[in-house]
All heavy atoms as TSV, in Angstrom:
chain	resi	resn	atom	element	x	y	z
A	1	MET	N	N	51.845	-40.675	-21.856
A	1	MET	CA	C	51.395	-40.441	-23.209
A	1	MET	C	C	52.532	-39.843	-24.019
A	1	MET	O	O	53.258	-38.998	-23.549
A	1	MET	CB	C	50.209	-39.474	-23.183
A	1	MET	CG	C	49.230	-39.805	-24.224
A	1	MET	SD	S	47.550	-39.148	-24.060
A	1	MET	CE	C	47.686	-37.457	-23.731
A	2	GLN	N	N	52.694	-40.282	-25.232
A	2	GLN	CA	C	53.731	-39.749	-26.094
A	2	GLN	C	C	53.256	-38.461	-26.745
A	2	GLN	O	O	52.071	-38.181	-26.813
A	2	GLN	CB	C	54.091	-40.765	-27.181
A	2	GLN	CG	C	54.714	-42.032	-26.621
A	2	GLN	CD	C	54.989	-43.036	-27.732
A	2	GLN	OE1	O	54.605	-42.831	-28.870
A	2	GLN	NE2	N	55.660	-44.113	-27.390
A	3	ASP	N	N	54.230	-37.681	-27.249
A	3	ASP	CA	C	53.880	-36.403	-27.872
A	3	ASP	C	C	52.965	-36.580	-29.070
A	3	ASP	O	O	52.072	-35.795	-29.288
A	3	ASP	CB	C	55.149	-35.658	-28.299
A	3	ASP	CG	C	55.957	-35.209	-27.089
A	3	ASP	OD1	O	55.354	-35.035	-26.012
A	3	ASP	OD2	O	57.177	-35.047	-27.229
A	4	GLY	N	N	53.156	-37.616	-29.848
A	4	GLY	CA	C	52.352	-37.836	-31.046
A	4	GLY	C	C	50.923	-38.235	-30.755
A	4	GLY	O	O	50.032	-38.055	-31.566
A	5	SER	N	N	50.665	-38.774	-29.569
A	5	SER	CA	C	49.323	-39.243	-29.224
A	5	SER	C	C	48.315	-38.108	-29.169
A	5	SER	O	O	47.198	-38.235	-29.639
A	5	SER	CB	C	49.345	-39.955	-27.874
A	5	SER	OG	O	50.152	-41.100	-27.949
A	6	ALA	N	N	48.712	-36.994	-28.583
A	6	ALA	CA	C	47.793	-35.855	-28.487
A	6	ALA	C	C	47.457	-35.314	-29.862
A	6	ALA	O	O	46.314	-34.969	-30.135
A	6	ALA	CB	C	48.401	-34.760	-27.611
A	7	ASP	N	N	48.463	-35.246	-30.747
A	7	ASP	CA	C	48.212	-34.760	-32.103
A	7	ASP	C	C	47.281	-35.700	-32.847
A	7	ASP	O	O	46.390	-35.263	-33.553
A	7	ASP	CB	C	49.525	-34.612	-32.876
A	7	ASP	CG	C	50.397	-33.500	-32.315
A	7	ASP	OD1	O	49.843	-32.574	-31.675
A	7	ASP	OD2	O	51.614	-33.556	-32.507
A	8	MET	N	N	47.478	-36.984	-32.699
A	8	MET	CA	C	46.644	-37.963	-33.377
A	8	MET	C	C	45.216	-37.894	-32.840
A	8	MET	O	O	44.261	-38.002	-33.590
A	8	MET	CB	C	47.227	-39.365	-33.181
A	8	MET	CG	C	46.533	-40.411	-33.986
A	8	MET	SD	S	46.663	-40.032	-35.729
A	8	MET	CE	C	46.114	-41.546	-36.419
A	9	ASN	N	N	45.076	-37.686	-31.554
A	9	ASN	CA	C	43.760	-37.567	-30.966
A	9	ASN	C	C	43.017	-36.361	-31.528
A	9	ASN	O	O	41.845	-36.446	-31.869
A	9	ASN	CB	C	43.885	-37.439	-29.444
A	9	ASN	CG	C	42.898	-38.300	-28.726
A	9	ASN	OD1	O	42.106	-39.006	-29.334
A	9	ASN	ND2	N	42.934	-38.234	-27.412
A	10	GLN	N	N	43.696	-35.223	-31.623
A	10	GLN	CA	C	43.094	-34.013	-32.184
A	10	GLN	C	C	42.747	-34.229	-33.654
A	10	GLN	O	O	41.709	-33.772	-34.125
A	10	GLN	CB	C	44.043	-32.816	-32.021
A	10	GLN	CG	C	43.464	-31.509	-32.502
A	10	GLN	CD	C	42.248	-31.070	-31.700
A	10	GLN	OE1	O	42.064	-31.441	-30.548
A	10	GLN	NE2	N	41.399	-30.285	-32.320
A	11	GLU	N	N	43.615	-34.944	-34.359
A	11	GLU	CA	C	43.356	-35.236	-35.774
A	11	GLU	C	C	42.108	-36.103	-35.917
A	11	GLU	O	O	41.291	-35.881	-36.810
A	11	GLU	CB	C	44.566	-35.958	-36.375
A	11	GLU	CG	C	44.463	-36.177	-37.862
A	11	GLU	CD	C	45.725	-36.812	-38.422
A	11	GLU	OE1	O	46.819	-36.337	-38.087
A	11	GLU	OE2	O	45.592	-37.774	-39.186
A	12	ASN	N	N	41.929	-37.063	-35.023
A	12	ASN	CA	C	40.731	-37.914	-35.051
A	12	ASN	C	C	39.472	-37.097	-34.779
A	12	ASN	O	O	38.440	-37.327	-35.407
A	12	ASN	CB	C	40.846	-39.044	-34.032
A	12	ASN	CG	C	41.873	-40.078	-34.428
A	12	ASN	OD1	O	42.256	-40.175	-35.583
A	12	ASN	ND2	N	42.334	-40.840	-33.461
A	13	VAL	N	N	39.559	-36.158	-33.847
A	13	VAL	CA	C	38.418	-35.305	-33.532
A	13	VAL	C	C	38.044	-34.472	-34.753
A	13	VAL	O	O	36.868	-34.357	-35.095
A	13	VAL	CB	C	38.724	-34.405	-32.308
A	13	VAL	CG1	C	37.664	-33.341	-32.136
A	13	VAL	CG2	C	38.847	-35.248	-31.054
A	14	GLU	N	N	39.035	-33.906	-35.410
A	14	GLU	CA	C	38.766	-33.089	-36.600
A	14	GLU	C	C	38.167	-33.939	-37.722
A	14	GLU	O	O	37.257	-33.495	-38.421
A	14	GLU	CB	C	40.042	-32.390	-37.074
A	14	GLU	CG	C	40.513	-31.294	-36.147
A	14	GLU	CD	C	39.470	-30.203	-35.948
A	14	GLU	OE1	O	38.828	-29.782	-36.929
A	14	GLU	OE2	O	39.291	-29.778	-34.790
A	15	THR	N	N	38.667	-35.158	-37.893
A	15	THR	CA	C	38.112	-36.054	-38.910
A	15	THR	C	C	36.661	-36.379	-38.598
A	15	THR	O	O	35.804	-36.345	-39.491
A	15	THR	CB	C	38.945	-37.354	-38.982
A	15	THR	OG1	O	40.284	-37.025	-39.317
A	15	THR	CG2	C	38.373	-38.305	-40.021
A	16	LEU	N	N	36.372	-36.658	-37.332
A	16	LEU	CA	C	35.001	-36.945	-36.924
A	16	LEU	C	C	34.091	-35.747	-37.166
A	16	LEU	O	O	32.956	-35.893	-37.630
A	16	LEU	CB	C	34.960	-37.347	-35.452
A	16	LEU	CG	C	33.605	-37.749	-34.900
A	16	LEU	CD1	C	33.030	-38.930	-35.671
A	16	LEU	CD2	C	33.729	-38.088	-33.429
A	17	LYS	N	N	34.592	-34.545	-36.888
A	17	LYS	CA	C	33.802	-33.337	-37.137
A	17	LYS	C	C	33.508	-33.181	-38.628
A	17	LYS	O	O	32.398	-32.820	-39.011
A	17	LYS	CB	C	34.536	-32.091	-36.642
A	17	LYS	CG	C	34.509	-31.925	-35.150
A	17	LYS	CD	C	35.204	-30.640	-34.761
A	17	LYS	CE	C	35.211	-30.410	-33.284
A	17	LYS	NZ	N	35.864	-29.145	-32.941
A	18	ASN	N	N	34.496	-33.458	-39.469
A	18	ASN	CA	C	34.293	-33.345	-40.914
A	18	ASN	C	C	33.259	-34.356	-41.403
A	18	ASN	O	O	32.425	-34.033	-42.254
A	18	ASN	CB	C	35.614	-33.510	-41.661
A	18	ASN	CG	C	36.530	-32.326	-41.468
A	18	ASN	OD1	O	36.087	-31.218	-41.186
A	18	ASN	ND2	N	37.815	-32.549	-41.593
A	19	VAL	N	N	33.312	-35.557	-40.866
A	19	VAL	CA	C	32.327	-36.573	-41.242
A	19	VAL	C	C	30.932	-36.135	-40.804
A	19	VAL	O	O	29.966	-36.238	-41.571
A	19	VAL	CB	C	32.699	-37.943	-40.630
A	19	VAL	CG1	C	31.557	-38.940	-40.770
A	19	VAL	CG2	C	33.960	-38.488	-41.282
A	20	ALA	N	N	30.823	-35.624	-39.582
A	20	ALA	CA	C	29.521	-35.164	-39.085
A	20	ALA	C	C	29.003	-33.991	-39.912
A	20	ALA	O	O	27.801	-33.880	-40.152
A	20	ALA	CB	C	29.611	-34.784	-37.613
A	21	ASP	N	N	29.918	-33.116	-40.358
A	21	ASP	CA	C	29.503	-32.017	-41.236
A	21	ASP	C	C	28.910	-32.563	-42.533
A	21	ASP	O	O	27.893	-32.064	-43.018
A	21	ASP	CB	C	30.687	-31.107	-41.566
A	21	ASP	CG	C	31.094	-30.229	-40.398
A	21	ASP	OD1	O	30.296	-30.053	-39.463
A	21	ASP	OD2	O	32.235	-29.712	-40.437
A	22	GLY	N	N	29.536	-33.579	-43.087
A	22	GLY	CA	C	29.023	-34.198	-44.307
A	22	GLY	C	C	27.662	-34.834	-44.088
A	22	GLY	O	O	26.748	-34.689	-44.907
A	23	VAL	N	N	27.521	-35.532	-42.967
A	23	VAL	CA	C	26.233	-36.157	-42.637
A	23	VAL	C	C	25.161	-35.092	-42.464
A	23	VAL	O	O	24.026	-35.252	-42.933
A	23	VAL	CB	C	26.361	-37.031	-41.367
A	23	VAL	CG1	C	25.002	-37.483	-40.872
A	23	VAL	CG2	C	27.253	-38.230	-41.631
A	24	ALA	N	N	25.519	-33.985	-41.824
A	24	ALA	CA	C	24.551	-32.900	-41.635
A	24	ALA	C	C	24.109	-32.321	-42.976
A	24	ALA	O	O	22.929	-32.038	-43.180
A	24	ALA	CB	C	25.146	-31.811	-40.752
A	25	ALA	N	N	25.055	-32.149	-43.887
A	25	ALA	CA	C	24.715	-31.611	-45.206
A	25	ALA	C	C	23.794	-32.572	-45.966
A	25	ALA	O	O	22.791	-32.146	-46.559
A	25	ALA	CB	C	25.980	-31.349	-46.010
A	26	VAL	N	N	24.116	-33.857	-45.951
A	26	VAL	CA	C	23.275	-34.853	-46.625
A	26	VAL	C	C	21.898	-34.899	-45.980
A	26	VAL	O	O	20.878	-35.008	-46.660
A	26	VAL	CB	C	23.958	-36.239	-46.597
A	26	VAL	CG1	C	23.005	-37.336	-47.041
A	26	VAL	CG2	C	25.205	-36.226	-47.466
A	27	THR	N	N	21.870	-34.783	-44.661
A	27	THR	CA	C	20.593	-34.771	-43.939
A	27	THR	C	C	19.748	-33.583	-44.361
A	27	THR	O	O	18.538	-33.707	-44.579
A	27	THR	CB	C	20.841	-34.742	-42.420
A	27	THR	OG1	O	21.618	-35.885	-42.061
A	27	THR	CG2	C	19.546	-34.755	-41.647
A	28	ALA	N	N	20.382	-32.421	-44.469
A	28	ALA	CA	C	19.648	-31.218	-44.876
A	28	ALA	C	C	19.071	-31.389	-46.275
A	28	ALA	O	O	17.900	-31.068	-46.518
A	28	ALA	CB	C	20.564	-30.002	-44.828
A	29	ILE	N	N	19.857	-31.911	-47.186
A	29	ILE	CA	C	19.385	-32.124	-48.564
A	29	ILE	C	C	18.252	-33.143	-48.576
A	29	ILE	O	O	17.232	-32.944	-49.236
A	29	ILE	CB	C	20.551	-32.568	-49.473
A	29	ILE	CG1	C	21.544	-31.409	-49.636
A	29	ILE	CG2	C	20.045	-33.036	-50.823
A	29	ILE	CD1	C	22.858	-31.789	-50.260
A	30	GLY	N	N	18.427	-34.228	-47.825
A	30	GLY	CA	C	17.377	-35.252	-47.752
A	30	GLY	C	C	16.087	-34.711	-47.178
A	30	GLY	O	O	14.997	-35.053	-47.627
A	31	THR	N	N	16.217	-33.859	-46.169
A	31	THR	CA	C	15.021	-33.266	-45.562
A	31	THR	C	C	14.318	-32.348	-46.545
A	31	THR	O	O	13.093	-32.365	-46.661
A	31	THR	CB	C	15.403	-32.503	-44.283
A	31	THR	OG1	O	16.025	-33.415	-43.386
A	31	THR	CG2	C	14.193	-31.900	-43.618
A	32	LEU	N	N	15.100	-31.550	-47.248
A	32	LEU	CA	C	14.505	-30.657	-48.236
A	32	LEU	C	C	13.792	-31.436	-49.336
A	32	LEU	O	O	12.800	-30.976	-49.883
A	32	LEU	CB	C	15.578	-29.747	-48.835
A	32	LEU	CG	C	16.143	-28.690	-47.882
A	32	LEU	CD1	C	17.303	-27.957	-48.536
A	32	LEU	CD2	C	15.056	-27.703	-47.482
A	33	MET	N	N	14.309	-32.600	-49.648
A	33	MET	CA	C	13.681	-33.436	-50.675
A	33	MET	C	C	12.579	-34.311	-50.065
A	33	MET	O	O	12.016	-35.150	-50.741
A	33	MET	CB	C	14.741	-34.308	-51.346
A	33	MET	CG	C	15.782	-33.489	-52.101
A	33	MET	SD	S	17.127	-34.481	-52.775
A	33	MET	CE	C	16.241	-35.524	-53.903
A	34	GLN	N	N	12.300	-34.119	-48.796
A	34	GLN	CA	C	11.269	-34.847	-48.062
A	34	GLN	C	C	11.525	-36.352	-48.018
A	34	GLN	O	O	10.599	-37.156	-48.031
A	34	GLN	CB	C	9.887	-34.538	-48.621
A	34	GLN	CG	C	9.528	-33.078	-48.479
A	34	GLN	CD	C	8.167	-32.762	-49.035
A	34	GLN	OE1	O	7.515	-33.603	-49.639
A	34	GLN	NE2	N	7.710	-31.534	-48.827
A	35	LEU	N	N	12.807	-36.701	-47.947
A	35	LEU	CA	C	13.165	-38.111	-47.847
A	35	LEU	C	C	13.406	-38.536	-46.403
A	35	LEU	O	O	13.343	-39.713	-46.085
A	35	LEU	CB	C	14.419	-38.402	-48.674
A	35	LEU	CG	C	14.296	-38.175	-50.178
A	35	LEU	CD1	C	15.638	-38.371	-50.844
A	35	LEU	CD2	C	13.268	-39.124	-50.778
A	36	LEU	N	N	13.705	-37.577	-45.550
A	36	LEU	CA	C	14.001	-37.886	-44.164
A	36	LEU	C	C	13.026	-37.140	-43.257
A	36	LEU	O	O	12.516	-36.079	-43.598
A	36	LEU	CB	C	15.439	-37.472	-43.827
A	36	LEU	CG	C	16.526	-38.206	-44.610
A	36	LEU	CD1	C	17.870	-37.595	-44.332
A	36	LEU	CD2	C	16.537	-39.684	-44.253
A	37	PRO	N	N	12.787	-37.650	-42.076
A	37	PRO	CA	C	11.836	-37.007	-41.163
A	37	PRO	C	C	12.376	-35.709	-40.564
A	37	PRO	O	O	13.549	-35.375	-40.680
A	37	PRO	CB	C	11.620	-38.053	-40.076
A	37	PRO	CG	C	12.846	-38.888	-40.111
A	37	PRO	CD	C	13.300	-38.893	-41.545
A	38	ALA	N	N	11.502	-35.008	-39.897
A	38	ALA	CA	C	11.846	-33.727	-39.291
A	38	ALA	C	C	12.917	-33.870	-38.214
A	38	ALA	O	O	13.661	-32.925	-37.944
A	38	ALA	CB	C	10.603	-33.074	-38.718
A	39	VAL	N	N	13.035	-35.038	-37.604
A	39	VAL	CA	C	14.059	-35.260	-36.584
A	39	VAL	C	C	15.446	-35.067	-37.197
A	39	VAL	O	O	16.347	-34.511	-36.563
A	39	VAL	CB	C	13.920	-36.673	-35.971
A	39	VAL	CG1	C	15.057	-36.975	-35.020
A	39	VAL	CG2	C	12.588	-36.806	-35.270
A	40	ALA	N	N	15.612	-35.496	-38.420
A	40	ALA	CA	C	16.889	-35.323	-39.100
A	40	ALA	C	C	17.169	-33.839	-39.321
A	40	ALA	O	O	18.316	-33.388	-39.202
A	40	ALA	CB	C	16.882	-36.065	-40.434
A	41	ALA	N	N	16.158	-33.077	-39.613
A	41	ALA	CA	C	16.332	-31.638	-39.792
A	41	ALA	C	C	16.750	-30.998	-38.474
A	41	ALA	O	O	17.615	-30.112	-38.451
A	41	ALA	CB	C	15.044	-31.003	-40.289
A	42	LEU	N	N	16.184	-31.448	-37.372
A	42	LEU	CA	C	16.558	-30.929	-36.061
A	42	LEU	C	C	18.028	-31.213	-35.771
A	42	LEU	O	O	18.759	-30.333	-35.294
A	42	LEU	CB	C	15.670	-31.538	-34.977
A	42	LEU	CG	C	15.955	-31.089	-33.551
A	42	LEU	CD1	C	15.739	-29.578	-33.417
A	42	LEU	CD2	C	15.083	-31.837	-32.576
A	43	PHE	N	N	18.484	-32.435	-36.075
A	43	PHE	CA	C	19.896	-32.782	-35.906
A	43	PHE	C	C	20.770	-31.821	-36.697
A	43	PHE	O	O	21.781	-31.320	-36.199
A	43	PHE	CB	C	20.169	-34.222	-36.369
A	43	PHE	CG	C	21.629	-34.499	-36.586
A	43	PHE	CD1	C	22.473	-34.695	-35.506
A	43	PHE	CD2	C	22.162	-34.535	-37.872
A	43	PHE	CE1	C	23.831	-34.929	-35.707
A	43	PHE	CE2	C	23.503	-34.764	-38.075
A	43	PHE	CZ	C	24.349	-34.966	-36.993
A	44	THR	N	N	20.402	-31.554	-37.924
A	44	THR	CA	C	21.181	-30.663	-38.778
A	44	THR	C	C	21.239	-29.255	-38.199
A	44	THR	O	O	22.309	-28.630	-38.178
A	44	THR	CB	C	20.565	-30.616	-40.190
A	44	THR	OG1	O	20.567	-31.948	-40.718
A	44	THR	CG2	C	21.340	-29.714	-41.104
A	45	ILE	N	N	20.131	-28.754	-37.717
A	45	ILE	CA	C	20.092	-27.403	-37.152
A	45	ILE	C	C	20.973	-27.321	-35.912
A	45	ILE	O	O	21.767	-26.385	-35.765
A	45	ILE	CB	C	18.642	-27.000	-36.831
A	45	ILE	CG1	C	17.853	-26.811	-38.127
A	45	ILE	CG2	C	18.597	-25.748	-35.973
A	45	ILE	CD1	C	16.358	-26.720	-37.940
A	46	VAL	N	N	20.876	-28.309	-35.036
A	46	VAL	CA	C	21.684	-28.311	-33.810
A	46	VAL	C	C	23.163	-28.408	-34.152
A	46	VAL	O	O	23.989	-27.643	-33.640
A	46	VAL	CB	C	21.252	-29.461	-32.873
A	46	VAL	CG1	C	22.230	-29.642	-31.722
A	46	VAL	CG2	C	19.854	-29.209	-32.348
A	47	TRP	N	N	23.528	-29.347	-35.026
A	47	TRP	CA	C	24.942	-29.537	-35.383
A	47	TRP	C	C	25.509	-28.287	-36.043
A	47	TRP	O	O	26.605	-27.840	-35.700
A	47	TRP	CB	C	25.101	-30.741	-36.304
A	47	TRP	CG	C	26.539	-30.937	-36.691
A	47	TRP	CD1	C	27.126	-30.609	-37.868
A	47	TRP	CD2	C	27.574	-31.473	-35.866
A	47	TRP	NE1	N	28.466	-30.913	-37.826
A	47	TRP	CE2	C	28.754	-31.438	-36.610
A	47	TRP	CE3	C	27.607	-31.978	-34.569
A	47	TRP	CZ2	C	29.969	-31.911	-36.099
A	47	TRP	CZ3	C	28.818	-32.433	-34.069
A	47	TRP	CH2	C	29.978	-32.393	-34.837
A	48	THR	N	N	24.783	-27.710	-36.967
A	48	THR	CA	C	25.265	-26.516	-37.655
A	48	THR	C	C	25.413	-25.357	-36.674
A	48	THR	O	O	26.394	-24.613	-36.730
A	48	THR	CB	C	24.315	-26.136	-38.801
A	48	THR	OG1	O	24.197	-27.264	-39.684
A	48	THR	CG2	C	24.831	-24.955	-39.585
A	49	GLY	N	N	24.480	-25.232	-35.745
A	49	GLY	CA	C	24.589	-24.198	-34.715
A	49	GLY	C	C	25.831	-24.383	-33.856
A	49	GLY	O	O	26.530	-23.414	-33.523
A	50	MET	N	N	26.134	-25.635	-33.507
A	50	MET	CA	C	27.336	-25.910	-32.714
A	50	MET	C	C	28.594	-25.532	-33.490
A	50	MET	O	O	29.517	-24.933	-32.936
A	50	MET	CB	C	27.377	-27.390	-32.321
A	50	MET	CG	C	26.355	-27.773	-31.293
A	50	MET	SD	S	26.182	-29.558	-31.026
A	50	MET	CE	C	27.830	-30.046	-30.613
A	51	ARG	N	N	28.628	-25.874	-34.758
A	51	ARG	CA	C	29.813	-25.571	-35.580
A	51	ARG	C	C	29.979	-24.059	-35.767
A	51	ARG	O	O	31.089	-23.543	-35.744
A	51	ARG	CB	C	29.704	-26.269	-36.936
A	51	ARG	CG	C	29.734	-27.782	-36.841
A	51	ARG	CD	C	31.066	-28.307	-36.434
A	51	ARG	NE	N	31.935	-28.175	-37.601
A	51	ARG	CZ	C	33.240	-28.333	-37.579
A	51	ARG	NH1	N	33.843	-28.632	-36.467
A	51	ARG	NH2	N	33.954	-28.178	-38.661
A	52	ILE	N	N	28.885	-23.341	-35.950
A	52	ILE	CA	C	28.966	-21.886	-36.087
A	52	ILE	C	C	29.484	-21.276	-34.788
A	52	ILE	O	O	30.334	-20.381	-34.812
A	52	ILE	CB	C	27.594	-21.305	-36.481
A	52	ILE	CG1	C	27.263	-21.697	-37.920
A	52	ILE	CG2	C	27.578	-19.791	-36.311
A	52	ILE	CD1	C	25.852	-21.385	-38.352
A	53	ALA	N	N	28.995	-21.775	-33.647
A	53	ALA	CA	C	29.484	-21.277	-32.355
A	53	ALA	C	C	30.977	-21.523	-32.212
A	53	ALA	O	O	31.718	-20.669	-31.712
A	53	ALA	CB	C	28.725	-21.946	-31.219
A	54	GLU	N	N	31.460	-22.686	-32.669
A	54	GLU	CA	C	32.897	-22.975	-32.634
A	54	GLU	C	C	33.676	-22.000	-33.496
A	54	GLU	O	O	34.736	-21.524	-33.101
A	54	GLU	CB	C	33.181	-24.396	-33.117
A	54	GLU	CG	C	32.833	-25.473	-32.139
A	54	GLU	CD	C	33.160	-26.853	-32.661
A	54	GLU	OE1	O	33.252	-27.043	-33.897
A	54	GLU	OE2	O	33.310	-27.760	-31.833
A	55	MET	N	N	33.160	-21.703	-34.683
A	55	MET	CA	C	33.861	-20.786	-35.585
A	55	MET	C	C	33.921	-19.382	-34.998
A	55	MET	O	O	34.948	-18.718	-35.067
A	55	MET	CB	C	33.183	-20.756	-36.957
A	55	MET	CG	C	33.473	-21.969	-37.789
A	55	MET	SD	S	32.818	-21.810	-39.449
A	55	MET	CE	C	31.184	-22.478	-39.219
A	56	ILE	N	N	32.833	-18.923	-34.411
A	56	ILE	CA	C	32.790	-17.571	-33.838
A	56	ILE	C	C	33.712	-17.473	-32.625
A	56	ILE	O	O	34.481	-16.523	-32.503
A	56	ILE	CB	C	31.340	-17.194	-33.465
A	56	ILE	CG1	C	30.519	-17.005	-34.738
A	56	ILE	CG2	C	31.319	-15.925	-32.617
A	56	ILE	CD1	C	29.037	-16.849	-34.497
A	57	ALA	N	N	33.644	-18.467	-31.736
A	57	ALA	CA	C	34.427	-18.428	-30.501
A	57	ALA	C	C	35.883	-18.835	-30.733
A	57	ALA	O	O	36.755	-18.463	-29.959
A	57	ALA	CB	C	33.802	-19.341	-29.458
A	58	GLY	N	N	36.134	-19.606	-31.773
A	58	GLY	CA	C	37.489	-20.087	-32.019
A	58	GLY	C	C	37.909	-21.176	-31.049
A	58	GLY	O	O	39.094	-21.406	-30.849
A	59	LYS	N	N	36.928	-21.841	-30.423
A	59	LYS	CA	C	37.208	-22.901	-29.457
A	59	LYS	C	C	36.268	-24.069	-29.735
A	59	LYS	O	O	35.192	-23.883	-30.299
A	59	LYS	CB	C	36.926	-22.411	-28.030
A	59	LYS	CG	C	37.797	-21.286	-27.568
A	59	LYS	CD	C	37.398	-20.876	-26.171
A	59	LYS	CE	C	38.224	-19.701	-25.713
A	59	LYS	NZ	N	37.825	-19.268	-24.372
A	60	PRO	N	N	36.663	-25.275	-29.291
A	60	PRO	CA	C	35.746	-26.408	-29.403
A	60	PRO	C	C	34.468	-26.155	-28.613
A	60	PRO	O	O	34.483	-25.458	-27.593
A	60	PRO	CB	C	36.539	-27.571	-28.796
A	60	PRO	CG	C	37.959	-27.166	-28.896
A	60	PRO	CD	C	37.966	-25.670	-28.782
A	61	PHE	N	N	33.376	-26.706	-29.077
A	61	PHE	CA	C	32.073	-26.469	-28.461
A	61	PHE	C	C	32.056	-26.896	-26.988
A	61	PHE	O	O	31.443	-26.246	-26.149
A	61	PHE	CB	C	30.970	-27.197	-29.237
A	61	PHE	CG	C	29.594	-26.795	-28.818
A	61	PHE	CD1	C	29.075	-25.565	-29.179
A	61	PHE	CD2	C	28.820	-27.636	-28.044
A	61	PHE	CE1	C	27.808	-25.179	-28.784
A	61	PHE	CE2	C	27.554	-27.269	-27.650
A	61	PHE	CZ	C	27.045	-26.032	-28.017
A	62	ALA	N	N	32.763	-27.986	-26.667
A	62	ALA	CA	C	32.805	-28.459	-25.282
A	62	ALA	C	C	33.393	-27.395	-24.362
A	62	ALA	O	O	32.936	-27.223	-23.230
A	62	ALA	CB	C	33.609	-29.745	-25.186
A	63	GLU	N	N	34.404	-26.682	-24.827
A	63	GLU	CA	C	34.993	-25.616	-24.012
A	63	GLU	C	C	34.027	-24.447	-23.859
A	63	GLU	O	O	33.974	-23.820	-22.803
A	63	GLU	CB	C	36.300	-25.122	-24.637
A	63	GLU	CG	C	37.445	-26.088	-24.481
A	63	GLU	CD	C	38.734	-25.534	-25.057
A	63	GLU	OE1	O	38.863	-24.296	-25.199
A	63	GLU	OE2	O	39.610	-26.348	-25.371
A	64	ILE	N	N	33.265	-24.153	-24.877
A	64	ILE	CA	C	32.286	-23.068	-24.801
A	64	ILE	C	C	31.243	-23.401	-23.742
A	64	ILE	O	O	30.879	-22.553	-22.929
A	64	ILE	CB	C	31.611	-22.848	-26.176
A	64	ILE	CG1	C	32.637	-22.391	-27.202
A	64	ILE	CG2	C	30.476	-21.848	-26.061
A	64	ILE	CD1	C	32.116	-22.401	-28.624
A	65	ILE	N	N	30.768	-24.644	-23.723
A	65	ILE	CA	C	29.752	-25.071	-22.765
A	65	ILE	C	C	30.309	-25.026	-21.345
A	65	ILE	O	O	29.654	-24.543	-20.431
A	65	ILE	CB	C	29.246	-26.494	-23.093
A	65	ILE	CG1	C	28.534	-26.504	-24.437
A	65	ILE	CG2	C	28.329	-27.007	-21.999
A	65	ILE	CD1	C	27.320	-25.624	-24.499
A	66	ARG	N	N	31.532	-25.531	-21.155
A	66	ARG	CA	C	32.138	-25.522	-19.824
A	66	ARG	C	C	32.279	-24.103	-19.298
A	66	ARG	O	O	32.050	-23.835	-18.145
A	66	ARG	CB	C	33.507	-26.195	-19.852
A	66	ARG	CG	C	33.406	-27.683	-19.754
A	66	ARG	CD	C	34.762	-28.303	-19.568
A	66	ARG	NE	N	34.848	-29.335	-20.568
A	66	ARG	CZ	C	35.806	-29.500	-21.442
A	66	ARG	NH1	N	36.849	-28.717	-21.425
A	66	ARG	NH2	N	35.773	-30.460	-22.322
A	67	ARG	N	N	32.673	-23.171	-20.163
A	67	ARG	CA	C	32.849	-21.787	-19.754
A	67	ARG	C	C	31.513	-21.184	-19.328
A	67	ARG	O	O	31.420	-20.472	-18.354
A	67	ARG	CB	C	33.449	-20.974	-20.885
A	67	ARG	CG	C	33.765	-19.541	-20.465
A	67	ARG	CD	C	34.250	-18.758	-21.618
A	67	ARG	NE	N	33.176	-18.738	-22.622
A	67	ARG	CZ	C	33.180	-17.941	-23.658
A	67	ARG	NH1	N	34.183	-17.161	-23.895
A	67	ARG	NH2	N	32.180	-17.962	-24.532
A	68	LYS	N	N	30.452	-21.491	-20.053
A	68	LYS	CA	C	29.122	-20.950	-19.726
A	68	LYS	C	C	28.651	-21.439	-18.364
A	68	LYS	O	O	28.080	-20.713	-17.595
A	68	LYS	CB	C	28.102	-21.336	-20.799
A	68	LYS	CG	C	28.402	-20.814	-22.164
A	68	LYS	CD	C	27.758	-19.490	-22.361
A	68	LYS	CE	C	27.968	-19.071	-23.811
A	68	LYS	NZ	N	27.821	-17.692	-24.027
A	69	LYS	N	N	28.902	-22.715	-18.060
A	69	LYS	CA	C	28.483	-23.279	-16.775
A	69	LYS	C	C	29.251	-22.642	-15.625
A	69	LYS	O	O	28.707	-22.444	-14.554
A	69	LYS	CB	C	28.695	-24.788	-16.754
A	69	LYS	CG	C	27.693	-25.551	-17.566
A	69	LYS	CD	C	27.931	-27.043	-17.439
A	69	LYS	CE	C	26.930	-27.832	-18.241
A	69	LYS	NZ	N	27.186	-29.268	-18.172
A	70	ALA	N	N	30.507	-22.327	-15.848
A	70	ALA	CA	C	31.347	-21.756	-14.798
A	70	ALA	C	C	30.907	-20.329	-14.445
A	70	ALA	O	O	31.078	-19.878	-13.322
A	70	ALA	CB	C	32.808	-21.754	-15.227
A	71	GLU	N	N	30.338	-19.615	-15.398
A	71	GLU	CA	C	29.930	-18.221	-15.164
A	71	GLU	C	C	28.713	-18.134	-14.380
A	71	GLU	O	O	28.085	-18.347	-13.649
A	71	GLU	CB	C	29.692	-17.498	-16.482
A	71	GLU	CG	C	30.951	-17.288	-17.252
A	71	GLU	CD	C	30.689	-16.634	-18.613
A	71	GLU	OE1	O	29.512	-16.392	-18.962
A	71	GLU	OE2	O	31.641	-16.381	-19.313
């Protein structure tokens, strides 16, 4: 693997996270306007919880989960 590949991979992950954040926000607004079902609200709650956990821990959510299983 070249040095640039890892950076590009991380950049893709961050882009995907930003897109999912946008989808979560639109989902929340749609749910509040009663345009989307409660399942969409559940997705938003779970996704937002994962992102908050990432911000607090300063690590990707996958690493947080792996650490919890190891303990």
